[in-house]
MOPAC internal coordinates of N, CA, C and O (Angstrom, degrees):
PM7 1SCF
backbone

  N    0.0000 0     0.00 0     0.00 0    0    0    0
  C    1.4424 1     0.00 0     0.00 0    1    0    0
  C    1.5253 1   108.04 1     0.00 0    2    1    0
  O    1.2310 1   120.83 1   -50.78 1    3    2    1
  N    1.3059 1   116.02 1   129.22 1    3    2    1
  C    1.4590 1   121.14 1   178.38 1    5    3    2
  C    1.5193 1   109.59 1   -88.50 1    6    5    3
  O    1.2310 1   120.58 1   -48.61 1    7    6    5
  N    1.3168 1   116.50 1   131.39 1    7    6    5
  C    1.4583 1   121.98 1   178.61 1    9    7    6
  C    1.5177 1   108.17 1  -126.56 1   10    9    7
  O    1.2310 1   121.04 1   -45.96 1   11   10    9
  N    1.3216 1   115.61 1   134.04 1   11   10    9
  C    1.4571 1   121.24 1   178.67 1   13   11   10
  C    1.5177 1   107.82 1  -119.84 1   14   13   11
  O    1.2310 1   120.02 1   -50.74 1   15   14   13
  N    1.3225 1   117.56 1   129.26 1   15   14   13
  C    1.4556 1   122.03 1   176.72 1   17   15   14
  C    1.5153 1   108.95 1  -107.21 1   18   17   15
  O    1.2310 1   121.31 1   -50.94 1   19   18   17
  N    1.3282 1   115.11 1   129.06 1   19   18   17
  C    1.4613 1   120.66 1   179.05 1   21   19   18
  C    1.5266 1   107.50 1  -101.20 1   22   21   19
  O    1.2310 1   119.30 1   -55.97 1   23   22   21
  N    1.3313 1   118.95 1   124.03 1   23   22   21
  C    1.4642 1   121.69 1  -175.98 1   25   23   22
  C    1.5363 1   113.01 1   -61.52 1   26   25   23
  O    1.2310 1   121.44 1   -24.21 1   27   26   25
  N    1.3494 1   114.85 1   155.79 1   27   26   25
  C    1.4655 1   121.29 1  -179.72 1   29   27   26
  C    1.5214 1   111.99 1   -55.22 1   30   29   27
  O    1.2310 1   120.37 1   143.27 1   31   30   29
  N    1.3085 1   116.91 1   -36.73 1   31   30   29
  C    1.4683 1   120.24 1  -178.74 1   33   31   30
  C    1.5203 1   111.41 1   -57.23 1   34   33   31
  O    1.2310 1   120.55 1   142.04 1   35   34   33
  N    1.3123 1   116.55 1   -37.96 1   35   34   33
  C    1.4604 1   120.33 1  -179.65 1   37   35   34
  C    1.5355 1   112.15 1   -86.22 1   38   37   35
  O    1.2310 1   120.30 1   149.84 1   39   38   37
  N    1.3212 1   117.03 1   -30.16 1   39   38   37
  C    1.4601 1   120.92 1  -176.89 1   41   39   38
  C    1.5226 1   112.10 1   -86.40 1   42   41   39
  O    1.2310 1   120.00 1   162.81 1   43   42   41
  N    1.2997 1   117.61 1   -17.19 1   43   42   41
  C    1.4621 1   126.81 1   178.34 1   45   43   42
  C    1.5267 1   114.71 1    77.80 1   46   45   43
  O    1.2310 1   118.61 1   135.00 1   47   46   45
  N    1.3163 1   120.26 1   -45.00 1   47   46   45
  C    1.4616 1   120.36 1  -177.55 1   49   47   46
  C    1.5201 1   112.46 1  -102.39 1   50   49   47
  O    1.2310 1   120.29 1   129.91 1   51   50   49
  N    1.3161 1   117.05 1   -50.09 1   51   50   49
  C    1.4578 1   121.88 1  -175.02 1   53   51   50
  C    1.5231 1   108.00 1  -155.21 1   54   53   51
  O    1.2310 1   120.48 1    -9.61 1   55   54   53
  N    1.3127 1   116.70 1   170.39 1   55   54   53
  C    1.4643 1   119.59 1   176.62 1   57   55   54
  C    1.5315 1   109.39 1   -61.85 1   58   57   55
  O    1.2310 1   120.74 1   -35.81 1   59   58   57
  N    1.3028 1   116.20 1   144.19 1   59   58   57
  C    1.4540 1   122.24 1   173.03 1   61   59   58
  C    1.5119 1   107.84 1  -110.40 1   62   61   59
  O    1.2310 1   120.98 1   -36.43 1   63   62   61
  N    1.3264 1   115.72 1   143.57 1   63   62   61
  C    1.4493 1   120.54 1   178.69 1   65   63   62
  C    1.5189 1   107.84 1  -121.96 1   66   65   63
  O    1.2310 1   120.46 1   -49.68 1   67   66   65
  N    1.3084 1   116.73 1   130.32 1   67   66   65
  C    1.4626 1   122.43 1   179.57 1   69   67   66
  C    1.5194 1   107.69 1  -107.62 1   70   69   67
  O    1.2310 1   120.87 1   -54.47 1   71   70   69
  N    1.3336 1   115.95 1   125.53 1   71   70   69
  C    1.4645 1   121.04 1   177.24 1   73   71   70
  C    1.5302 1   108.39 1  -134.18 1   74   73   71
  O    1.2310 1   120.03 1   -21.34 1   75   74   73
  N    1.3064 1   117.55 1   158.66 1   75   74   73
  C    1.4611 1   120.12 1   177.88 1   77   75   74
  C    1.5364 1   111.54 1   -61.50 1   78   77   75
  O    1.2310 1   120.65 1   -32.39 1   79   78   77
  N    1.3289 1   116.36 1   147.61 1   79   78   77
  C    1.4688 1   121.74 1  -176.75 1   81   79   78
  C    1.5252 1   112.04 1   -55.04 1   82   81   79
  O    1.2310 1   119.67 1   137.08 1   83   82   81
  N    1.3327 1   118.24 1   -42.92 1   83   82   81
  C    1.4676 1   119.98 1  -179.26 1   85   83   82
  C    1.5265 1   111.24 1   -59.74 1   86   85   83
  O    1.2310 1   120.37 1   137.92 1   87   86   85
  N    1.3204 1   116.90 1   -42.08 1   87   86   85
  C    1.4682 1   120.70 1   177.98 1   89   87   86
  C    1.5304 1   110.61 1   -64.46 1   90   89   87
  O    1.2310 1   120.40 1   139.45 1   91   90   89
  N    1.3219 1   116.83 1   -40.55 1   91   90   89
  C    1.4622 1   121.81 1   177.93 1   93   91   90
  C    1.5286 1   110.35 1   -61.31 1   94   93   91
  O    1.2310 1   120.25 1   135.62 1   95   94   93
  N    1.3282 1   117.12 1   -44.38 1   95   94   93
  C    1.4600 1   120.95 1   179.75 1   97   95   94
  C    1.5229 1   111.43 1   -63.97 1   98   97   95
  O    1.2310 1   120.47 1   142.37 1   99   98   97
  N    1.3300 1   116.71 1   -37.63 1   99   98   97
  C    1.4735 1   120.17 1   176.27 1  101   99   98
  C    1.5250 1   109.87 1   -63.31 1  102  101   99
  O    1.2310 1   120.28 1   136.31 1  103  102  101
  N    1.3271 1   117.07 1   -43.69 1  103  102  101
  C    1.4681 1   120.57 1   178.43 1  105  103  102
  C    1.5223 1   110.98 1   -61.46 1  106  105  103
  O    1.2310 1   120.09 1   139.30 1  107  106  105
  N    1.3154 1   117.42 1   -40.70 1  107  106  105
  C    1.4628 1   120.62 1   178.74 1  109  107  106
  C    1.5205 1   111.59 1   -62.04 1  110  109  107
  O    1.2310 1   120.64 1   138.31 1  111  110  109
  N    1.3297 1   116.38 1   -41.69 1  111  110  109
  C    1.4705 1   119.74 1  -179.91 1  113  111  110
  C    1.5226 1   111.41 1   -67.88 1  114  113  111
  O    1.2310 1   120.23 1   148.81 1  115  114  113
  N    1.3191 1   117.16 1   -31.19 1  115  114  113
  C    1.4660 1   121.23 1  -176.29 1  117  115  114
  C    1.5237 1   113.66 1   -85.50 1  118  117  115
  O    1.2310 1   120.20 1   163.33 1  119  118  117
  N    1.3243 1   117.22 1   -16.67 1  119  118  117
  C    1.4667 1   118.05 1  -175.05 1  121  119  118
  C    1.5195 1   110.27 1   -63.92 1  122  121  119
  O    1.2310 1   120.71 1   -34.04 1  123  122  121
  N    1.3171 1   116.24 1   145.96 1  123  122  121
  C    1.4656 1   119.70 1  -179.32 1  125  123  122
  C    1.5230 1   110.52 1   -66.63 1  126  125  123
  O    1.2310 1   121.21 1   -33.49 1  127  126  125
  N    1.3088 1   115.30 1   146.51 1  127  126  125
  C    1.4557 1   120.57 1   177.54 1  129  127  126
  C    1.5235 1   109.10 1   -72.34 1  130  129  127
  O    1.2310 1   120.71 1   -39.37 1  131  130  129
  N    1.3030 1   116.25 1   140.63 1  131  130  129
  C    1.4580 1   120.90 1  -178.93 1  133  131  130
  C    1.5249 1   108.88 1   -87.57 1  134  133  131
  O    1.2310 1   121.25 1   -51.47 1  135  134  133
  N    1.3000 1   115.22 1   128.53 1  135  134  133
  C    1.4536 1   121.11 1   177.93 1  137  135  134
  C    1.5209 1   107.38 1  -113.60 1  138  137  135
  O    1.2310 1   120.88 1   -58.37 1  139  138  137
  N    1.3075 1   115.92 1   121.63 1  139  138  137
  C    1.4570 1   117.92 1  -179.00 1  141  139  138
  C    1.5284 1   109.60 1   -72.99 1  142  141  139
  O    1.2310 1   121.15 1   -37.95 1  143  142  141
  N    1.3061 1   115.40 1   142.05 1  143  142  141
  C    1.4460 1   122.11 1  -178.85 1  145  143  142
  C    1.5203 1   108.48 1  -101.12 1  146  145  143
  O    1.2310 1   121.04 1   -51.39 1  147  146  145
  N    1.3074 1   115.62 1   128.61 1  147  146  145
  C    1.4511 1   121.15 1  -179.78 1  149  147  146
  C    1.5235 1   107.80 1  -110.18 1  150  149  147
  O    1.2310 1   120.79 1   -51.19 1  151  150  149
  N    1.3070 1   116.10 1   128.81 1  151  150  149
  C    1.4586 1   119.77 1   179.76 1  153  151  150
  C    1.5311 1   109.25 1   -74.48 1  154  153  151
  O    1.2310 1   121.09 1   -47.15 1  155  154  153
  N    1.3314 1   115.53 1   132.85 1  155  154  153
  C    1.4568 1   120.72 1   179.55 1  157  155  154
  C    1.5205 1   110.41 1   -73.42 1  158  157  155
  O    1.2310 1   121.19 1   -31.83 1  159  158  157
  N    1.3207 1   115.34 1   148.17 1  159  158  157
  C    1.4594 1   118.99 1   172.36 1  161  159  158
  C    1.5314 1   107.26 1   -74.95 1  162  161  159
  O    1.2310 1   120.28 1   -14.41 1  163  162  161
  N    1.3134 1   117.06 1   165.59 1  163  162  161
  C    1.4732 1   120.07 1   179.09 1  165  163  162
  C    1.5218 1   110.33 1   -61.51 1  166  165  163
  O    1.2310 1   120.68 1   141.62 1  167  166  165
  N    1.3298 1   116.31 1   -38.38 1  167  166  165
  C    1.4651 1   120.75 1   179.76 1  169  167  166
  C    1.5216 1   110.61 1   -63.12 1  170  169  167
  O    1.2310 1   120.13 1   136.53 1  171  170  169
  N    1.3345 1   117.36 1   -43.47 1  171  170  169
  C    1.4630 1   121.67 1   179.15 1  173  171  170
  C    1.5254 1   110.86 1   -65.29 1  174  173  171
  O    1.2310 1   120.53 1   137.71 1  175  174  173
  N    1.3266 1   116.60 1   -42.29 1  175  174  173
  C    1.4667 1   120.85 1   179.65 1  177  175  174
  C    1.5271 1   110.84 1   -62.69 1  178  177  175
  O    1.2310 1   120.20 1   138.51 1  179  178  177
  N    1.3294 1   117.22 1   -41.49 1  179  178  177
  C    1.4725 1   120.85 1   177.99 1  181  179  178
  C    1.5217 1   110.92 1   -64.99 1  182  181  179
  O    1.2310 1   120.45 1   139.58 1  183  182  181
  N    1.3398 1   116.75 1   -40.42 1  183  182  181
  C    1.4657 1   120.37 1   179.98 1  185  183  182
  C    1.5255 1   110.71 1   -63.53 1  186  185  183
  O    1.2310 1   120.16 1   138.96 1  187  186  185
  N    1.3089 1   117.30 1   -41.04 1  187  186  185
  C    1.4714 1   120.83 1   178.63 1  189  187  186
  C    1.5225 1   110.41 1   -67.37 1  190  189  187
  O    1.2310 1   120.35 1   137.47 1  191  190  189
  N    1.3127 1   116.93 1   -42.53 1  191  190  189
  C    1.4678 1   120.73 1   177.99 1  193  191  190
  C    1.5297 1   110.34 1   -60.20 1  194  193  191
  O    1.2310 1   120.63 1   136.76 1  195  194  193
  N    1.3251 1   116.41 1   -43.24 1  195  194  193
  C    1.4659 1   121.00 1   179.29 1  197  195  194
  C    1.5330 1   110.45 1   -63.34 1  198  197  195
  O    1.2310 1   120.45 1   135.13 1  199  198  197
  N    1.3399 1   116.74 1   -44.87 1  199  198  197
  C    1.4682 1   119.59 1  -178.69 1  201  199  198
  C    1.5284 1   111.48 1   -66.27 1  202  201  199
  O    1.2310 1   120.19 1   145.31 1  203  202  201
  N    1.3428 1   117.23 1   -34.69 1  203  202  201
  C    1.4628 1   120.33 1   176.17 1  205  203  202
  C    1.5184 1   110.95 1   -62.06 1  206  205  203
  O    1.2310 1   120.55 1   136.27 1  207  206  205
  N    1.3334 1   116.55 1   -43.73 1  207  206  205
  C    1.4682 1   120.79 1   179.07 1  209  207  206
  C    1.5245 1   110.64 1   -64.02 1  210  209  207
  O    1.2310 1   120.38 1   137.68 1  211  210  209
  N    1.3385 1   116.88 1   -42.32 1  211  210  209
  C    1.4578 1   120.35 1   179.14 1  213  211  210
  C    1.5217 1   111.14 1   -62.66 1  214  213  211
  O    1.2310 1   120.64 1   139.97 1  215  214  213
  N    1.3233 1   116.38 1   -40.03 1  215  214  213
  C    1.4600 1   120.96 1   179.45 1  217  215  214
  C    1.5264 1   110.81 1   -62.98 1  218  217  215
  O    1.2310 1   120.56 1   135.90 1  219  218  217
  N    1.3280 1   116.54 1   -44.10 1  219  218  217
  C    1.4682 1   121.59 1   179.09 1  221  219  218
  C    1.5238 1   110.60 1   -60.83 1  222  221  219
  O    1.2310 1   120.01 1   143.18 1  223  222  221
  N    1.3309 1   117.59 1   -36.82 1  223  222  221
  C    1.4688 1   122.26 1  -177.50 1  225  223  222
  C    1.5320 1   112.35 1   -87.61 1  226  225  223
  O    1.2310 1   120.52 1  -177.10 1  227  226  225
  N    1.3422 1   116.62 1     2.90 1  227  226  225
  C    1.4626 1   119.73 1   177.39 1  229  227  226
  C    1.5185 1   113.88 1    79.66 1  230  229  227
  O    1.2310 1   120.00 1  -165.92 1  231  230  229
  N    1.3221 1   117.61 1    14.08 1  231  230  229
  C    1.4695 1   121.43 1  -179.13 1  233  231  230
  C    1.5306 1   109.37 1   -89.80 1  234  233  231
  O    1.2310 1   121.60 1  -104.93 1  235  234  233
  N    1.3317 1   114.55 1    75.07 1  235  234  233
  C    1.4596 1   119.48 1   178.22 1  237  235  234
  C    1.5174 1   108.16 1  -148.73 1  238  237  235
  O    1.2310 1   120.57 1   -13.17 1  239  238  237
  N    1.3208 1   116.52 1   166.83 1  239  238  237
  C    1.4570 1   122.89 1  -179.96 1  241  239  238
  C    1.5230 1   107.63 1  -117.23 1  242  241  239
  O    1.2310 1   120.69 1   -47.42 1  243  242  241
  N    1.3233 1   116.28 1   132.58 1  243  242  241
  C    1.4574 1   119.43 1   177.65 1  245  243  242
  C    1.5252 1   109.08 1   -76.01 1  246  245  243
  O    1.2310 1   120.71 1   -17.24 1  247  246  245
  N    1.3095 1   116.24 1   162.76 1  247  246  245
  C    1.4600 1   120.81 1   177.72 1  249  247  246
  C    1.5232 1   110.46 1   -60.24 1  250  249  247
  O    1.2310 1   120.90 1   138.35 1  251  250  249
  N    1.3176 1   115.89 1   -41.65 1  251  250  249
  C    1.4709 1   120.12 1   179.56 1  253  251  250
  C    1.5244 1   110.82 1   -61.16 1  254  253  251
  O    1.2310 1   119.80 1   133.84 1  255  254  253
  N    1.3391 1   117.99 1   -46.16 1  255  254  253
  C    1.4657 1   121.14 1   178.05 1  257  255  254
  C    1.5256 1   110.89 1   -62.06 1  258  257  255
  O    1.2310 1   120.53 1   138.32 1  259  258  257
  N    1.3160 1   116.58 1   -41.68 1  259  258  257
  C    1.4648 1   121.03 1  -179.76 1  261  259  258
  C    1.5271 1   110.93 1   -62.42 1  262  261  259
  O    1.2310 1   120.96 1   134.41 1  263  262  261
  N    1.3388 1   115.76 1   -45.59 1  263  262  261
  C    1.4617 1   119.42 1   178.64 1  265  263  262
  C    1.5270 1   111.31 1   -63.71 1  266  265  263
  O    1.2310 1   120.25 1   141.89 1  267  266  265
  N    1.3430 1   117.13 1   -38.11 1  267  266  265
  C    1.4617 1   120.47 1   177.61 1  269  267  266
  C    1.5258 1   110.85 1   -63.22 1  270  269  267
  O    1.2310 1   120.18 1   140.40 1  271  270  269
  N    1.3353 1   117.27 1   -39.60 1  271  270  269
  C    1.4583 1   120.86 1   177.85 1  273  271  270
  C    1.5261 1   111.21 1   -63.59 1  274  273  271
  O    1.2310 1   120.81 1   148.07 1  275  274  273
  N    1.3178 1   116.05 1   -31.93 1  275  274  273
  C    1.4668 1   120.17 1   178.63 1  277  275  274
  C    1.5311 1   111.92 1   -81.71 1  278  277  275
  O    1.2310 1   120.65 1   175.19 1  279  278  277
  N    1.3243 1   116.35 1    -4.81 1  279  278  277
  C    1.4556 1   120.23 1   179.54 1  281  279  278
  C    1.5098 1   113.36 1    86.19 1  282  281  279
  O    1.2310 1   120.30 1  -165.53 1  283  282  281
  N    1.2998 1   117.03 1    14.47 1  283  282  281
  C    1.4590 1   120.49 1   178.02 1  285  283  282
  C    1.5130 1   108.94 1   -97.34 1  286  285  283
  O    1.2310 1   120.74 1   -29.57 1  287  286  285
  N    1.2903 1   116.18 1   150.43 1  287  286  285
  C    1.4595 1   119.01 1   175.02 1  289  287  286
  C    1.5130 1   108.53 1   -94.35 1  290  289  287
  O    1.2310 1   121.10 1   -40.92 1  291  290  289
  N    1.2862 1   115.51 1   139.08 1  291  290  289
  C    1.4664 1   121.56 1  -178.90 1  293  291  290
  C    1.5213 1   107.84 1   -91.41 1  294  293  291
  O    1.2310 1   120.34 1   -65.29 1  295  294  293
  N    1.3207 1   116.95 1   114.71 1  295  294  293
  C    1.4562 1   120.46 1   177.23 1  297  295  294
  C    1.5046 1   109.37 1  -119.61 1  298  297  295
  O    1.2310 1   120.89 1   -41.00 1  299  298  297
  N    1.3008 1   115.90 1   139.00 1  299  298  297
  C    1.4563 1   121.45 1   177.61 1  301  299  298
  C    1.5236 1   108.21 1   -90.50 1  302  301  299
  O    1.2310 1   121.04 1   -44.96 1  303  302  301
  N    1.3122 1   115.62 1   135.04 1  303  302  301
  C    1.4578 1   119.79 1   175.57 1  305  303  302
  C    1.5154 1   108.99 1  -108.55 1  306  305  303
  O    1.2310 1   121.35 1   -33.28 1  307  306  305
  N    1.2937 1   115.02 1   146.72 1  307  306  305
  C    1.4647 1   119.73 1   179.27 1  309  307  306
  C    1.4815 1   110.08 1  -116.69 1  310  309  307
  O    1.2310 1   120.10 1   180.00 1  311  310  309

């Protein structure tokens, strides 16, 4: 693959890199997907902190126990 770098002096802002279109398209397909980050509210952060502590202390209900409480039978499918 041929790559050409154009110096900052000619590009004005930053180096420019020229690559063949097929290589560019491959890079686009491979780039990681961007996931937007949402800041938690204080209430949400406290709820997560509380649930983390409960999990560490074993204060949780398994799916099987939850289904049993609802009167459902837990069956495993293969």
